[in-house]
VMD Tcl script that builds the backbone (N, CA, C; Angstrom):
set m [mol new atoms 150]
animate dup $m
set s [atomselect $m all]
$s set {name element resname resid chain x y z} {
  {N N UNK 1 A 7.821 -9.400 -2.713}
  {CA C UNK 1 A 6.693 -8.442 -4.120}
  {C C UNK 1 A 6.348 -7.430 -3.269}
  {N N UNK 2 A 6.384 -6.391 -3.990}
  {CA C UNK 2 A 5.912 -5.059 -2.947}
  {C C UNK 2 A 4.824 -4.471 -3.532}
  {N N UNK 3 A 3.706 -4.246 -2.778}
  {CA C UNK 3 A 2.299 -3.599 -2.957}
  {C C UNK 3 A 1.942 -2.472 -2.179}
  {N N UNK 4 A 1.088 -1.832 -3.262}
  {CA C UNK 4 A 1.075 -0.445 -2.322}
  {C C UNK 4 A -0.049 -0.451 -1.950}
  {N N UNK 5 A -1.004 0.001 -1.182}
  {CA C UNK 5 A -2.452 -0.189 -0.588}
  {C C UNK 5 A -3.378 1.367 -0.701}
  {N N UNK 6 A -4.276 1.786 -1.284}
  {CA C UNK 6 A -4.480 2.242 -1.091}
  {C C UNK 6 A -5.844 2.672 -0.746}
  {N N UNK 7 A -5.847 3.527 0.422}
  {CA C UNK 7 A -7.256 3.384 1.639}
  {C C UNK 7 A -6.965 4.523 2.572}
  {N N UNK 8 A -8.239 5.034 2.611}
  {CA C UNK 8 A -7.700 6.136 3.363}
  {C C UNK 8 A -8.873 5.460 5.032}
  {N N UNK 9 A -9.449 4.881 5.592}
  {CA C UNK 9 A -9.168 4.437 6.818}
  {C C UNK 9 A -7.895 3.763 6.849}
  {N N UNK 10 A -7.396 4.335 8.648}
  {CA C UNK 10 A -6.484 4.097 8.676}
  {C C UNK 10 A -6.341 2.281 9.056}
  {N N UNK 11 A -7.450 2.295 9.697}
  {CA C UNK 11 A -7.831 0.904 10.582}
  {C C UNK 11 A -7.355 0.205 9.759}
  {N N UNK 12 A -8.186 0.075 8.197}
  {CA C UNK 12 A -8.000 -1.120 7.458}
  {C C UNK 12 A -6.561 -1.399 6.702}
  {N N UNK 13 A -6.067 -0.120 6.605}
  {CA C UNK 13 A -5.194 -0.270 5.699}
  {C C UNK 13 A -3.715 -0.786 6.590}
  {N N UNK 14 A -3.668 -0.186 8.060}
  {CA C UNK 14 A -2.768 -1.021 8.647}
  {C C UNK 14 A -3.585 -2.900 8.930}
  {N N UNK 15 A -4.785 -2.943 8.905}
  {CA C UNK 15 A -4.439 -4.936 8.953}
  {C C UNK 15 A -4.434 -5.375 7.968}
  {N N UNK 16 A -4.730 -4.288 6.629}
  {CA C UNK 16 A -4.439 -5.046 5.314}
  {C C UNK 16 A -2.910 -5.249 5.241}
  {N N UNK 17 A -2.167 -4.374 5.654}
  {CA C UNK 17 A -0.532 -4.404 5.782}
  {C C UNK 17 A -0.291 -5.465 6.601}
  {N N UNK 18 A -0.228 -5.150 7.901}
  {CA C UNK 18 A -0.114 -6.865 8.849}
  {C C UNK 18 A -0.415 -7.719 8.157}
  {N N UNK 19 A -0.957 -7.777 7.596}
  {CA C UNK 19 A -1.742 -9.527 6.959}
  {C C UNK 19 A -0.567 -9.268 5.977}
  {N N UNK 20 A -0.464 -8.322 4.906}
  {CA C UNK 20 A 0.646 -9.205 4.208}
  {C C UNK 20 A 2.124 -9.299 4.536}
  {N N UNK 21 A 2.583 -8.003 5.367}
  {CA C UNK 21 A 3.702 -8.413 6.040}
  {C C UNK 21 A 4.019 -9.566 6.898}
  {N N UNK 22 A 2.704 -9.865 7.145}
  {CA C UNK 22 A 3.256 -11.234 7.938}
  {C C UNK 22 A 3.329 -12.749 6.578}
  {N N UNK 23 A 2.828 -12.567 5.455}
  {CA C UNK 23 A 3.014 -13.274 4.407}
  {C C UNK 23 A 4.263 -12.975 3.551}
  {N N UNK 24 A 5.362 -12.304 4.182}
  {CA C UNK 24 A 6.256 -11.907 3.513}
  {C C UNK 24 A 6.329 -10.402 2.624}
  {N N UNK 25 A 5.593 -10.184 2.542}
  {CA C UNK 25 A 5.386 -9.051 1.416}
  {C C UNK 25 A 5.541 -7.412 1.649}
  {N N UNK 26 A 6.174 -6.514 0.623}
  {CA C UNK 26 A 6.601 -5.093 1.452}
  {C C UNK 26 A 5.310 -4.514 0.800}
  {N N UNK 27 A 4.750 -3.757 2.131}
  {CA C UNK 27 A 3.670 -3.043 1.887}
  {C C UNK 27 A 3.510 -1.780 2.231}
  {N N UNK 28 A 3.397 -0.657 1.135}
  {CA C UNK 28 A 3.343 0.934 1.854}
  {C C UNK 28 A 1.908 0.933 1.670}
  {N N UNK 29 A 1.585 2.175 2.241}
  {CA C UNK 29 A 0.114 2.778 1.887}
  {C C UNK 29 A 0.287 4.353 1.503}
  {N N UNK 30 A -0.906 4.390 0.656}
  {CA C UNK 30 A -1.685 5.558 0.242}
  {C C UNK 30 A -2.817 6.222 0.781}
  {N N UNK 31 A -2.669 7.225 1.464}
  {CA C UNK 31 A -4.452 7.444 1.897}
  {C C UNK 31 A -5.327 8.276 1.168}
  {N N UNK 32 A -4.609 8.568 0.289}
  {CA C UNK 32 A -5.405 9.477 -1.308}
  {C C UNK 32 A -4.804 9.495 -2.164}
  {N N UNK 33 A -5.536 9.300 -3.237}
  {CA C UNK 33 A -4.881 9.524 -4.481}
  {C C UNK 33 A -3.850 10.418 -5.076}
  {N N UNK 34 A -4.038 11.325 -4.583}
  {CA C UNK 34 A -2.490 12.423 -4.735}
  {C C UNK 34 A -1.331 11.776 -4.593}
  {N N UNK 35 A -1.321 10.976 -3.018}
  {CA C UNK 35 A -0.066 10.499 -2.549}
  {C C UNK 35 A 0.250 9.200 -3.693}
  {N N UNK 36 A -0.837 8.478 -3.928}
  {CA C UNK 36 A -0.680 7.095 -4.079}
  {C C UNK 36 A 0.202 7.937 -5.727}
  {N N UNK 37 A -0.318 8.887 -6.155}
  {CA C UNK 37 A 0.431 9.278 -7.480}
  {C C UNK 37 A 1.981 9.583 -7.550}
  {N N UNK 38 A 2.158 10.002 -6.664}
  {CA C UNK 38 A 3.613 10.352 -5.593}
  {C C UNK 38 A 4.337 9.695 -5.325}
  {N N UNK 39 A 3.904 8.806 -5.071}
  {CA C UNK 39 A 4.710 6.975 -4.135}
  {C C UNK 39 A 4.719 5.812 -6.165}
  {N N UNK 40 A 4.282 6.421 -7.080}
  {CA C UNK 40 A 3.848 5.150 -7.742}
  {C C UNK 40 A 4.902 6.086 -8.950}
  {N N UNK 41 A 5.394 7.074 -8.778}
  {CA C UNK 41 A 6.022 8.073 -9.693}
  {C C UNK 41 A 7.373 7.757 -9.031}
  {N N UNK 42 A 7.750 7.320 -7.908}
  {CA C UNK 42 A 9.309 7.301 -7.077}
  {C C UNK 42 A 9.420 5.699 -7.285}
  {N N UNK 43 A 8.343 5.165 -7.083}
  {CA C UNK 43 A 8.752 3.544 -6.440}
  {C C UNK 43 A 7.572 2.604 -7.544}
  {N N UNK 44 A 8.204 0.858 -8.328}
  {CA C UNK 44 A 7.692 0.349 -9.082}
  {C C UNK 44 A 6.638 -0.621 -7.782}
  {N N UNK 45 A 6.012 -0.930 -8.218}
  {CA C UNK 45 A 5.322 -1.287 -7.155}
  {C C UNK 45 A 4.496 -3.122 -8.389}
  {N N UNK 46 A 4.744 -4.041 -7.508}
  {CA C UNK 46 A 3.961 -5.047 -8.632}
  {C C UNK 46 A 2.788 -5.462 -8.634}
  {N N UNK 47 A 1.728 -4.895 -7.203}
  {CA C UNK 47 A 0.685 -5.030 -7.000}
  {C C UNK 47 A 0.125 -3.442 -6.385}
  {N N UNK 48 A -0.772 -2.841 -6.929}
  {CA C UNK 48 A -1.670 -1.734 -6.107}
  {C C UNK 48 A -3.357 -2.097 -6.112}
  {N N UNK 49 A -3.316 -1.976 -4.380}
  {CA C UNK 49 A -4.678 -2.607 -4.103}
  {C C UNK 49 A -5.790 -1.241 -3.631}
  {N N UNK 50 A -7.011 -1.342 -3.929}
  {CA C UNK 50 A -7.707 -0.106 -4.064}
  {C C UNK 50 A -8.762 -0.463 -3.354}
}
mol reanalyze $m
mol bondsrecalc $m
mol representation Tube
mol addrep $m
């Protein structure tokens, strides 16, 4: 499952992705709305966490 995490606080997004990767999820991070939109135009995500 591919998950996009939208979070501007780096420590929190790193923690979330570390946890998800530990459970064999593919995790990408966007620090802001514009980056998130660009990523969703390029990739298909199964889940987006705000």
